LOBA-668499 format. One line per 3 residues: number of its first residue (from 1); for each residue x negated, z negated, y of C-alpha. Coordinates in steps of 0.001 Angstrom, whole numbers, plus 524288, in hexadecimal, padded with zeros to 5 digits. Last residue first. Example, Ala and Ser with C-alpha at 12.3 -4.5 7.8 and 13.67 -1.06 7.14 Angstrom:
<pts>
2> 7CA9A/7E41C/7FBDC ~ 7CFF4/7E188/7EE6C
</pts>
This chain:
<pts>
149> C9FF0/5E04D/2A0EA ~ CA4E7/5ECFC/298C0 ~ CB0D1/5F34B/29EB3
146> CBD60/5F265/297F6 ~ CCA3A/5FA29/29D46 ~ CD679/5F793/297AC
143> CE1D5/600E4/29B99 ~ CF030/60142/29B91 ~ CF926/60C5F/29911
140> D07B7/60931/29A62 ~ D119B/6144F/2968D ~ D1741/60CAA/28AF3
137> D18BF/600BD/291C1 ~ D102A/5F45E/29305 ~ D131C/5EC86/29FB6
134> D09DE/5ED26/2AC4B ~ CFF4E/5E34B/2AD30 ~ D01FB/5D62C/2B40C
131> CFC66/5CDF7/2A853 ~ CF0A6/5D6A8/2A726 ~ CEC8E/5D371/2B558
128> CE55D/5DE1E/2BD0E ~ CEA2C/5E956/2B649 ~ CE35C/5F5F9/2BC6D
125> CEAA0/601F4/2BF2A ~ CE894/60E42/2B7C4 ~ CED0E/61BB4/2BD65
122> CF64F/61B2D/2C831 ~ D0336/61D7B/2C162 ~ D0047/611F8/2BA4B
119> CF6A2/60E77/2ADE6 ~ CF264/6016A/2AC8D ~ CE59A/5F9AB/2AD31
116> CDD32/5EF1A/2A6F5 ~ CCF30/5ED0F/2AB0A ~ CC646/5E526/2A20E
113> CB7D5/5E13B/2A3DF ~ CB22C/5E000/29716 ~ CA90B/5D82F/28F2E
110> CB396/5CC36/29003 ~ CBCA6/5D478/28869 ~ CB38F/5D553/27D2A
107> CB6DF/5E289/276CA ~ CB8A5/5E49B/2681A ~ CB682/5F396/26470
104> CBE5A/5FA8B/25A25 ~ CB9F9/60810/2556C ~ CC2C9/6139B/25476
101> CBC8C/62158/24FE6 ~ CBA6A/62C7C/257ED ~ CAD89/626BA/25F75
98> CB3EB/621F7/26B71 ~ CBF64/61BE7/264B9 ~ CBD03/60E1B/268BC
95> CC7ED/603FA/2657B ~ CC958/5F740/26D91 ~ CC952/5E97A/268DA
92> CCB29/5DECE/2730B ~ CC4FD/5D1E6/274CF ~ CC4E4/5C4F9/27C04
89> CD2AE/5C282/27FF1 ~ CD48E/5BE4F/27253 ~ CE1CC/5C5EF/271A4
86> CDA6D/5D111/2773B ~ CE421/5DBA3/27402 ~ CF08D/5D23A/27377
83> CED22/5CB5D/27FC9 ~ CE90D/5D927/286CF ~ CF674/5DF13/2830D
80> CFD2B/5D47A/28A47 ~ CF53B/5D71E/29696 ~ CF76D/5E522/2954D
77> D05A5/5E20B/29773 ~ D1193/5DE97/28EE6 ~ D1FA7/5DF2F/294D9
74> D2929/5DDEE/288BE ~ D357F/5E6DE/2847B ~ D3ABC/5E039/27834
71> D3720/5DE22/269B9 ~ D29F6/5E1B0/26D24 ~ D1F6B/5EC5F/26B66
68> D13F1/5F0DB/2735F ~ D0B81/5FB82/26DC0 ~ CFEAE/5FDC1/2741A
65> CF896/60B27/274C2 ~ CE9BD/60DF2/2779C ~ CE5D3/611CD/269A7
62> CE380/60BE8/25D41 ~ CF0B7/609EC/255F6 ~ CFDD0/60246/257C2
59> CF7DF/5F943/261E6 ~ CFF01/5ECB0/26613 ~ D0641/5E494/27138
56> D1208/5DD53/269AE ~ D0800/5D75B/260F0 ~ D06A2/5DAD8/2517A
53> D031F/5CEC7/24A5E ~ CFE90/5CFCB/23C1C ~ D0050/5C420/233DF
50> CF60E/5B970/23073 ~ CFA88/5B0BA/23C68 ~ CF776/5BBB3/2456B
47> CF0F4/5C710/2421A ~ CEF33/5D188/24C80 ~ CF55B/5DDB0/25174
44> CF679/5DE38/26070 ~ CEB8A/5E8C6/26186 ~ CE916/5EE23/2532C
41> CE7FC/5FD0C/25701 ~ CDBB8/5FBA6/25F09 ~ CDD44/5FF3F/26DE6
38> CD55A/60AAE/271E6 ~ CC96C/60CD4/27989 ~ CC532/616C1/284E7
35> CB75B/61577/28B42 ~ CB5F0/610B8/29941 ~ CADDC/6037C/29670
32> CB9FB/5FFFA/28CCD ~ CC58C/60758/28F7F ~ CD284/603E8/28A27
29> CDFC6/60B83/28C2F ~ CEC51/603B4/28A06 ~ CF79D/60C8C/286C2
26> D0699/60659/28641 ~ D0FD2/60765/27A38 ~ D1B58/6003A/27C14
23> D253A/5FD6B/271A3 ~ D316C/5F238/27304 ~ D3AB9/5F3D0/26700
20> D3351/5ECA1/25E23 ~ D3085/5F08E/24F84 ~ D24C0/5F965/25262
17> D1BE8/5F0CC/24A75 ~ D204B/5E453/2457C ~ D248B/5D730/2479D
14> D1CA3/5D62B/253DE ~ D135C/5CAD2/25607 ~ D14E8/5C454/2638D
11> D0A8E/5BF2C/26BA5 ~ D0A8D/5CA25/2757D ~ D1902/5C70A/27668
8> D1618/5B9D1/27C9D ~ D1DC4/5AFB6/2738E ~ D2AA6/5AAA7/27710
5> D2BEA/59E3F/27E84 ~ D2F7D/5928F/27667 ~ D3DF4/58D66/27720
2> D40A4/57FA1/276A0 ~ D4D30/57ADB/27297
</pts>
């Protein structure tokens, strides 16, 4: 008998929203050339095989709060989020609210230098390797700074 490894949790489609026992809500701040942006309300939600797929990491609304939901406690990081947020590894969508109305902007990652960091007791500390970033928790605050090249 052969057993296949379980799929990576970030590739799993949830059975429904708020049905699982493990839920955390980390915050992600996004700055583009020094200006605050927001996450879209549909991060981690896509069509897969003709059906809606809500990933373990997703947003419930426009803002800076992620929702991580799974059947058991799991260690997920900013690196895992980026695999969902930029599934094609080429673009991300941010929401600009500088005019008082929400406007989606698609950013091409190749046009930016990107710095990742997380908040600790000593302010924001750089994340040099996304796979080694601290795990998401309810009090995690991460920052993604994009600077035009």
